[in-house]
C-alpha positions in Angstrom: 0.0 0.0 0.0 1.5 3.4 -1.0 1.8 6.4 1.3 -0.1 8.5 -1.2 -3.0 6.0 -1.1 -3.0 5.8 2.7 -3.0 9.6 3.0 -6.0 9.9 0.5 -8.0 7.3 2.5 -7.3 9.1 5.8 -8.1 12.5 4.2 -11.4 11.2 2.8 -12.5 9.8 6.2 -11.6 13.0 8.0 -13.4 15.2 5.4 -16.6 13.0 5.8 -16.8 13.8 9.6 -19.2 16.3 11.1 -17.8 18.8 13.6 -17.6 17.0 17.0 -16.5 17.7 20.5 -13.1 16.2 19.6 -12.7 18.8 16.9 -13.7 21.5 19.4 -11.0 20.2 21.8 -8.4 20.3 19.1 -9.4 23.8 18.1 -9.7 25.1 21.6 -6.4 23.5 22.8 -4.5 25.0 19.8 -6.4 28.3 20.1 -5.5 28.8 23.7 -1.8 28.4 22.8 -2.4 30.9 20.0 -4.1 33.4 22.4 -1.1 33.1 24.8 1.2 33.8 21.9 -0.8 36.9 21.0 -0.7 38.1 24.6 3.1 37.9 24.5 3.3 39.9 21.3 0.8 42.4 22.4 2.4 43.0 25.7 5.7 44.1 24.2 4.0 47.1 22.6 2.9 48.3 26.1 6.3 47.4 27.6 8.1 49.4 25.0 6.0 52.5 25.7 6.7 52.1 29.5 10.4 51.3 29.2 10.9 54.2 26.7 10.0 56.5 29.6 11.5 54.5 32.5 14.8 53.6 30.9 14.9 56.8 28.8 15.4 54.8 25.6 16.0 56.4 22.3 13.5 55.5 19.5 16.1 53.3 17.8 16.8 51.4 21.1 13.0 50.9 21.7 12.6 49.6 18.1 15.2 46.9 18.7 13.2 45.4 21.6 10.5 44.6 19.0 12.9 43.6 16.2 14.9 41.2 18.4 11.8 39.2 18.9 10.9 39.2 15.3 14.4 38.1 14.3 13.9 35.1 16.4 10.5 34.6 14.8 12.0 34.5 11.3 14.3 31.7 12.3 11.8 29.9 14.4 9.1 29.9 11.7 11.4 28.5 9.1 12.9 25.8 11.3 9.6 25.0 13.1 7.9 24.1 9.8 10.7 21.8 8.7 10.8 20.1 12.2 7.0 19.7 12.2 7.1 18.0 8.8 9.9 15.7 10.0 9.0 14.9 13.6 5.2 15.8 13.9 3.0 18.7 14.6 2.1 18.1 18.2 5.7 17.6 19.5 6.9 20.8 17.9 3.8 22.7 19.0 4.4 21.9 22.6 8.2 22.5 22.5 7.7 26.0 21.0 5.2 27.0 23.7 7.6 25.9 26.3 10.6 27.8 24.9 8.8 31.1 24.6 6.9 30.8 27.8 10.0 30.3 29.9 11.9 33.1 28.1 9.0 35.5 28.6 8.9 34.8 32.3 12.7 35.3 32.5 12.3 38.7 30.9 10.6 39.9 34.0 14.0 39.6 35.8 16.2 41.6 33.4 18.1 44.7 34.6 19.1 46.2 31.3 18.5 46.4 27.5 21.1 43.9 26.4 19.6 41.0 28.5 16.1 41.9 27.4 17.1 41.8 23.7 18.6 38.3 24.1 15.5 37.0 25.8 13.2 38.6 23.3 15.1 36.8 20.5 14.6 33.4 22.3 10.9 34.2 22.8 10.7 34.9 19.1 12.2 31.4 18.3 9.4 29.7 20.1 6.6 32.1 19.0 7.7 32.1 15.3 7.6 28.3 15.1 4.3 27.9 17.0 1.9 29.9 14.8 2.4 28.1 11.4 2.6 24.7 13.1 -0.7 25.3 14.9 -2.5 26.4 11.8 -1.2 23.4 9.9 -2.2 21.1 12.7 -5.8 22.3 12.9 -6.2 22.4 9.1 -5.3 18.7 8.9 -8.1 17.7 11.3 -10.7 20.0 9.8 -13.3 18.7 7.3 -12.8 20.3 3.9 -16.3 22.0 3.9 -15.5 24.0 7.0 -11.7 24.1 7.1 -11.3 27.8 6.2 -13.8 28.8 8.8 -12.1 26.8 11.5 -8.7 28.3 10.7 -10.2 31.8 10.9 -11.7 30.8 14.3 -8.3 29.6 15.4 -6.8 32.9 14.3 -9.6 34.7 16.2 -8.0 33.4 19.4 -5.3 36.0 18.5 -7.8 38.8 19.2 -8.5 37.2 22.6 -4.9 37.1 23.5 -4.3 40.6 22.2 -7.3 41.9 24.2 -5.8 40.3 27.3 -2.5 42.0 26.5 -4.4 45.3 26.2 -6.1 44.8 29.5 -2.8 43.9 31.2 -1.2 46.9 29.5 -3.9 49.2 30.7 -4.3 47.8 34.2 -0.9 46.4 35.2 1.9 48.1 33.2 1.2 51.7 34.4 0.4 50.6 38.0 3.9 50.8 39.2 7.5 51.0 38.2 7.6 47.2 38.1 4.4 46.9 36.2 6.1 45.8 33.0 7.9 43.0 35.0 4.6 41.7 36.3 3.3 41.8 32.7 6.2 39.6 31.5 5.7 37.2 34.5 2.2 36.5 33.3 3.7 35.4 30.0 5.2 32.4 31.7 1.8 30.8 31.7 2.5 29.1 28.3 5.3 27.1 29.8 2.8 25.2 32.0 0.2 25.0 29.2 2.9 23.3 27.0 2.6 20.1 29.1 -1.1 20.0 28.6 -0.7 20.3 24.8 2.0 17.6 24.7 -0.1 15.0 26.4 -3.6 16.0 25.7 -3.9 16.4 21.9 -3.5 13.7 19.2 -0.9 13.8 16.4 -2.2 14.7 12.9 -3.4 11.5 11.2 -2.7 13.1 7.8 1.0 13.6 8.8 1.2 10.1 10.3 -0.1 8.6 7.1 2.3 10.6 5.0 5.2 9.2 7.1 4.0 5.6 6.7 2.7 5.3 10.3 -0.7 4.0 9.2 -1.6 2.1 12.3 -1.4 5.2 14.4 -3.2 7.3 11.7 -6.1 4.9 11.4 -6.5 4.6 15.2 -6.9 8.4 15.5 -9.4 8.5 12.7 -11.4 5.7 14.2 -11.4 7.6 17.5 -12.8 10.7 15.8 -15.4 8.6 13.9 -16.5 7.0 17.2 -16.9 10.4 18.8 -19.2 11.3 15.9 -21.3 8.2 16.5 -20.1 6.5 13.3 -19.0 2.9 12.9 -16.2 2.6 10.5 -16.2 -0.1 7.8 -12.5 0.5 7.1 -9.9 -2.0 8.4 -9.0 -1.7 12.0 -5.7 -0.2 13.0 -4.2 -3.6 13.6 -5.0 -4.7 10.0 -3.3 -1.8 8.2 0.1 -2.6 6.8 3.0 -0.1 7.0 4.0 1.8 3.9 7.1 3.6 2.8 7.3 7.1 4.3 7.4 10.1 2.1 10.8 11.7 1.5 12.0 14.3 3.9 10.8 17.8 3.1 13.2 20.1 1.3 12.7 23.8 0.9 13.6 23.6 -2.8 10.4 21.6 -3.3 8.4 24.7 -2.5 9.7 26.2 -5.9 8.7 23.2 -8.0 6.9 24.3 -11.2 3.5 23.4 -9.8 4.1 25.4 -6.6 6.3 28.3 -7.5 3.5 30.8 -8.3 1.7 29.9 -5.1 4.9 30.2 -3.0 5.8 33.5 -4.6 2.3 34.9 -3.9 2.3 33.7 -0.3 5.8 35.1 0.4 4.8 38.5 -0.9 1.6 38.4 1.1 3.3 37.5 4.3 6.0 40.1 3.9 3.6 42.9 3.1 1.0 42.1 5.8 3.7 41.6 8.5 5.3 44.9 7.6 2.1 46.9 7.9 0.6 45.0 10.9 3.6 45.0 13.2 4.8 48.4 12.1 1.4 49.8 13.0 0.2 47.8 16.0 3.5 47.5 17.9 3.9 51.3 17.8 0.3 52.5 18.2 0.7 53.1 22.0 4.0 54.9 21.6 2.7 57.0 18.6 -0.4 58.0 20.7 1.9 59.1 23.5 4.1 61.1 21.1 0.9 62.9 19.9 0.2 64.2 23.4 -1.9 61.5 25.1 -0.6 60.3 28.5 0.3 56.7 29.0 -2.9 55.5 30.6 -5.1 57.3 28.0 -2.9 55.9 25.1 -3.3 52.4 26.5 -7.1 52.9 26.9 -7.4 53.9 23.2 -5.4 50.9 22.2 -7.7 48.6 24.2 -10.8 50.0 22.4 -9.0 49.7 19.0 -8.1 46.1 19.8 -11.7 45.0 20.6 -12.5 45.6 16.9 -10.5 42.6 16.0 -13.2 40.2 17.2 -15.9 41.3 14.7 -13.3 41.4 12.0 -12.6 37.7 12.6 -16.2 36.8 12.8 -17.0 38.4 9.4 -14.0 36.8 7.8 -15.0 33.4 9.2 -18.3 33.6 7.5 -17.1 35.1 4.2 -14.2 32.7 3.7 -16.6 29.8 3.1 -19.3 32.0 1.4 -17.0 33.9 -1.0 -13.8 31.8 -0.9 -10.2 32.5 0.2 -9.0 34.9 -2.5 -11.9 37.4 -2.6 -12.2 37.5 1.2 -8.5 38.1 1.6 -8.4 40.8 -1.1 -11.4 42.7 0.3 -10.0 42.8 3.8 -6.6 43.8 2.6 -8.1 46.6 0.5 -10.1 47.7 3.6 -6.9 47.7 5.6 -5.2 50.0 3.1 -8.0 52.5 3.2 -8.2 52.4 7.0 -4.4 53.0 7.3 -4.7 56.2 5.3 -7.5 57.4 7.5 -5.7 56.5 10.7 -2.6 58.4 9.6 -4.5 61.6 9.0 -7.0 61.3 11.9 -7.2 64.1 14.4 -9.2 64.2 17.6 -10.1 61.3 19.8 -13.2 60.1 18.0 -11.4 60.1 14.6 -8.4 58.3 16.0 -10.5 55.6 17.7 -12.8 55.1 14.7 -10.0 54.8 12.2 -8.0 52.6 14.5 -11.0 50.3 15.0 -11.5 50.1 11.2 -7.8 49.2 10.7 -8.1 46.6 13.4 -11.2 45.1 11.9 -9.9 44.8 8.4 -6.3 43.9 9.2 -7.2 41.0 11.6 -9.8 39.7 9.2 -7.1 39.6 6.5 -4.9 37.7 8.9 -7.6 35.1 9.5 -8.0 34.6 5.7 -4.3 34.4 5.2 -3.7 31.8 7.8 -6.6 29.7 6.3 -5.2 29.9 2.8 -1.5 29.2 3.7 -1.4 25.6 4.9 -3.9 24.3 2.3 -1.7 25.6 -0.4 0.8 22.7 0.0 0.5 18.9 0.1 0.8 17.2 3.5 4.6 16.3 3.3 5.4 20.0 2.6 2.5 21.7 4.5 4.3 22.8 7.6 7.5 23.6 5.7 5.6 25.8 3.3 3.7 27.5 6.0 6.8 28.0 8.1 8.8 29.5 5.4 6.0 31.9 4.3 5.8 33.0 8.0 9.6 33.2 8.2 9.7 35.5 5.1 7.0 37.6 6.8 9.0 37.9 10.0 11.8 39.5 8.0 9.3 42.3 7.4 8.3 42.4 11.0 12.0 42.9 11.9 12.3 45.8 9.4 9.0 47.5 10.2 9.7 48.6 13.8 13.1 49.9 12.7 11.5 51.8 9.9 8.9 53.6 12.0 11.2 56.1 13.8 12.8 57.5 10.6 9.5 57.6 8.8 7.9 59.5 11.7 10.8 61.9 11.6 10.4 62.6 7.9 6.7 62.9 7.5 5.0 62.0 10.8 2.0 59.6 11.1 0.5 60.6 7.7 3.6 59.4 5.8 4.1 56.3 8.0 0.5 55.0 7.5 0.6 55.9 3.8 3.6 53.5 3.5 1.6 50.8 5.4 -1.3 51.4 3.0 1.0 50.9 0.0 2.2 47.5 1.4 -1.5 46.5 1.9 -2.2 47.4 -1.8 0.7 45.2 -3.0 -0.7 42.4 -0.9 -4.1 42.8 -2.6 -2.5 42.1 -6.0 -0.6 39.1 -4.6 -3.8 37.6 -3.2 -5.3 37.4 -6.6 -2.6 34.8 -7.6 -3.4 32.3 -4.9 -5.1 29.1 -5.7 -8.7 28.9 -4.5 -9.1 25.9 -2.1 -12.6 26.5 -0.8 -14.3 23.1 -0.2 -11.4 21.1 -1.7 -9.8 18.2 0.1 -6.2 18.6 1.3 -3.6 16.9 -0.9 
């Protein structure tokens, strides 16, 4: 029996399932890790604003706090995908949560900028690897007819985590001189959660089948079918013969003739969306402070703006199965471009909050669609590798964006800065049109 045949049979059985409590557990378990990741990334924007005042940091020094983490993310995303395709989704998922959780907790103890930069890099290694692995993992359990919606719902946990970060930033960070330390200490929670993930969630049966581990793959599928109240007519796990595992994933395979346009489109998308998102949202609290709002008020505005992420995800989750991946992604990216222009030129509290909420709504809806489209672009043996490298290329942009913000602000202020972000969103709209539409299609 060939690996390809085994993978197809496993895929067909998974796609035939209804949504069950087991699916909910997989989505919730992965999503909680995703939310904790978002909390960590969100917290750094508030910490930067606080440390800029407390440590009297120059804008370039403050920007390196964000960029150090993103440098780690670039490496982590690329390596994490390769490791997940070789050793499995669940193991890498748990390891990455453990790495960044411990490093974030240790950040609460630092006494200077150099130590904080080193730890932020380590945090980035774990965080960068976790996100593409988690989306790949959930997509491989999701039935085809609802796969896009479930991935957007997974991405919606990001808004939950970012909202938690905004609450911590608003309530904890300004409360005392050590408020930022307590914020980092809360980030150690993922280290404990990593143990829950490691032992509580099953491995991806699609990945197991692609590696020739058919007995394990069939056992997991039968367990899901039993949870759905279905009696499988397929052979039992004991009756399935082993097959030859697929070759080890190679990055060069992402540029094979059948995949090169998809890979190029994804890399452009990830680069542009990362540049605009992290350039804007990491710096929003600091930008508001520079415009005359005090720290508490700036953090309050950021909390309100962050809440608009949730309806953005909700609308994207519905549209992605109603319209498809490409049109949903393109519309939300276009909305992000327009919103960025309005935010850069907004004056007065009402205008700032309204434009910021629109940017938050469209940008995070676009993220949900992008995370849904990315893993289903590649076949199972390359899925995590392709997702990880796309995310890794995006992280290069997230390194550059925080560094670009201070000089752009110096040249033309917020209007020029957000016009640049809008231009990157516009390029992403064009790239989205070259993606392959996968709505309702089975994973290869």
